[in-house]
C-alpha positions, 0 to 999 in steps of 0.5 A, spaced: 240 822 488 233 820 488 229 818 495 228 811 493 236 810 492 237 811 500 236 806 505 238 807 512 237 801 517 239 799 524 242 793 525 237 790 530 230 788 527 224 789 528 228 794 533 232 795 538 230 792 545 235 795 550 235 792 557 234 796 563 240 798 567 245 795 561 249 799 557 247 798 549 251 799 543 246 801 537 249 799 530 246 802 524 248 802 516 246 807 510 246 805 503 246 808 496 243 804 491 244 798 494 251 799 497 253 800 503 255 808 504 261 809 508 260 816 512 265 821 513 261 823 519 255 821 523 252 823 530 246 821 534 241 825 539 236 820 543 230 822 546 225 819 552 218 817 550 214 824 549 221 828 547 224 828 554 232 828 554 235 822 558 238 822 564 245 824 561 243 828 555 245 825 548 245 831 543 248 831 536 254 825 539 259 823 535 258 816 533 264 811 531 264 809 523 268 803 521 271 802 514 265 799 512 262 805 514 257 801 520 255 806 524 255 804 532 254 808 539 255 806 546 249 807 550 251 808 557 247 803 563 245 810 566 241 812 561 237 805 560 234 807 567 227 807 565 222 802 562 218 805 556 217 804 549 218 808 543 225 812 544 227 816 538 234 816 536 236 821 530 242 820 526 245 826 521 251 823 517 255 825 512 256 822 505 258 828 501 252 832 504 248 830 510 243 826 511 237 825 516 235 818 519 231 815 525 230 809 528 226 807 535 228 803 540 224 800 547 227 799 554 225 793 557 226 788 563 227 782 558 227 782 550 223 778 546 227 771 544 226 766 539 224 759 541 225 755 535 231 751 532 231 747 526 229 741 530 222 744 531 221 744 524 223 737 523 217 735 527 213 737 521 217 734 516 222 729 518 225 729 511 227 737 512 235 736 512 234 732 505 231 738 502 236 743 503 238 747 497 244 747 494 249 752 498 244 751 504 246 747 511 240 749 515 234 753 515 237 758 520 236 764 516 228 762 515 228 761 522 230 768 523 226 771 518 220 767 521 221 770 528 222 777 525 215 777 521 211 775 527 215 780 532 214 785 526 206 783 525 205 784 533 208 790 533 204 792 528 198 791 532 201 794 538 203 788 541 210 788 544 212 781 544 217 782 550 210 784 554 208 777 553 211 773 559 212 766 555 215 767 549 213 759 548 206 763 545 209 765 539 213 758 537 208 755 532 207 761 528 214 762 527 215 754 526 209 755 521 212 762 517 219 759 517 216 752 513 212 757 509 218 761 507 222 754 506 217 751 501 216 758 498 223 758 495 222 752 492 216 753 489 216 753 481 209 753 479 202 755 482 201 747 483 207 743 485 208 740 491 212 745 494 206 751 493 201 746 496 206 745 502 207 753 502 200 754 503 199 749 508 203 752 512 201 760 510 194 757 513 196 755 519 201 761 520 195 765 520 191 761 525 196 761 530 197 769 529 189 769 531 190 764 537 196 768 540 192 773 543 187 769 547 193 764 550 197 770 551 199 771 558 202 778 559 206 782 563 204 789 562 208 792 567 215 788 565 215 785 573 217 779 570 210 775 573 204 774 570 198 779 571 191 777 573 186 775 568 179 774 568 180 767 570 183 769 577 177 774 579 181 780 578 186 778 582 194 779 581 198 786 579 192 788 576 188 789 583 181 792 581 183 794 574 178 791 568 181 785 566 182 781 560 186 780 554 189 786 552 193 787 545 196 794 547 201 797 551 
């Protein structure tokens, strides 16, 4: 079987955000040739950043597999006591033979939240609901994909979206990305009405991504309070540290 035929994914995208001191259920699926596989067995091993074991080690722990093949594992609250980025979960699942896969997750104080609803898109285009296509009842699919795209972009720049204190900073980027996706689906030719609207929102989306950095209010230590900034003369939690706008964990 060609490696391109195989797929494995966590159901949470762009990654699982596990809330500190709370139990969490991981859910993942394996595919072959685009069809979900039904493993006969699966195990999971979880390590903290740096490779140390969890307080209660999870090593080759059995996962639950439902009739459709979805693999789940319930992580106990006692194993989510330490904040951190890039915990690793290694999964070994059996479909005729054993396949290995993995995903990463973060233990956070508060996960990122999507702040955009359809009404926010209507703010840009009052006739938006009249433009819904056959089989579409709302724009939720585009909004969810847009939020995922924004968070994925930030992750690619080593920006953890949950370390930005107010999720409102992502609003305009998500709105414009959702509208770009919406009009892309309607575009029939490079210069039709929909293509022009797509390009308009694509440009606005790019500009909003650039603007996130200078406007973001960070909570780098996940205390749920704002860090100090250059405008506060090195005040706040950062004390005597160098301040300014940070784009990394």
